[in-house]
C-alpha positions in Angstrom: -6.1 -23.4 -12.2 -9.8 -23.6 -11.1 -12.0 -20.9 -12.2 -13.3 -21.0 -8.6 -9.8 -19.3 -7.2 -10.5 -16.5 -4.8 -9.6 -13.4 -6.3 -8.7 -10.5 -4.1 -9.6 -6.7 -4.8 -6.4 -5.1 -5.4 -5.6 -1.2 -5.0 -2.3 0.7 -5.2 -1.6 3.2 -2.6 0.7 6.3 -2.9 -0.3 8.4 0.4 -2.4 11.0 -1.6 -6.0 11.7 -0.7 -7.2 10.1 -3.9 -5.4 7.1 -2.6 -7.1 6.8 0.5 -10.5 7.3 -1.7 -9.4 4.4 -3.6 -8.3 2.2 -0.5 -11.8 3.1 0.9 -13.6 2.2 -2.1 -11.5 -1.2 -2.5 -12.2 -1.9 1.3 -15.8 -1.7 0.6 -15.6 -3.8 -2.5 -13.9 -6.6 -0.9 -16.4 -6.6 2.1 -19.1 -6.9 -0.5 -17.4 -9.5 -2.3 -16.2 -11.5 0.6 -12.7 -11.4 -0.8 -9.3 -10.4 0.8 -8.1 -7.0 0.1 -4.3 -6.7 -1.3 -3.1 -3.3 -0.6 0.3 -2.6 -2.8 2.8 0.3 -3.0 5.3 0.5 -5.9 8.1 2.8 -6.9 11.2 3.0 -9.2 13.8 4.6 -7.2 15.9 1.4 -6.7 16.1 1.1 -10.5 17.7 4.8 -10.5 20.1 3.6 -7.8 19.0 6.0 -5.2 19.5 4.9 -1.4 16.2 3.5 0.3 17.8 4.1 3.8 18.1 7.0 5.9 20.7 9.7 4.7 23.9 10.4 6.8 22.8 11.9 10.1 19.3 11.1 9.5 17.1 9.2 12.3 16.9 5.4 11.7 13.2 5.8 10.9 14.1 7.8 7.7 14.5 7.3 4.1 12.4 5.7 1.0 11.7 2.2 2.5 10.4 3.8 5.9 8.1 6.1 3.9 6.9 3.4 1.6 6.2 1.1 4.8 4.3 4.1 6.3 2.4 4.5 3.2 1.2 0.9 3.4 0.3 1.0 7.4 -1.6 4.0 6.9 -3.7 2.6 3.7 -3.8 -0.7 5.9 -5.3 1.1 8.9 -7.6 3.0 6.8 -8.9 -0.3 5.1 -9.4 -1.9 8.7 -11.6 1.0 9.9 -14.0 0.3 7.0 
């Protein structure tokens, strides 16, 4: 791989206020460097055999997977606003 490859700024998010601060900083840094911003969220619940979808009787938009996407969407919206 060439040494001139574009290296994005990566920020991990969890929906907390400190995560929002990290997203804001990472967004500004990506703009300053003129590189992409990569927003990531990870959790280990699947390894513990926890169901990711909504529970019985819950709305279709509930569950851990939906929450993970909400966290990512919120962080991406914050980044775009920068």
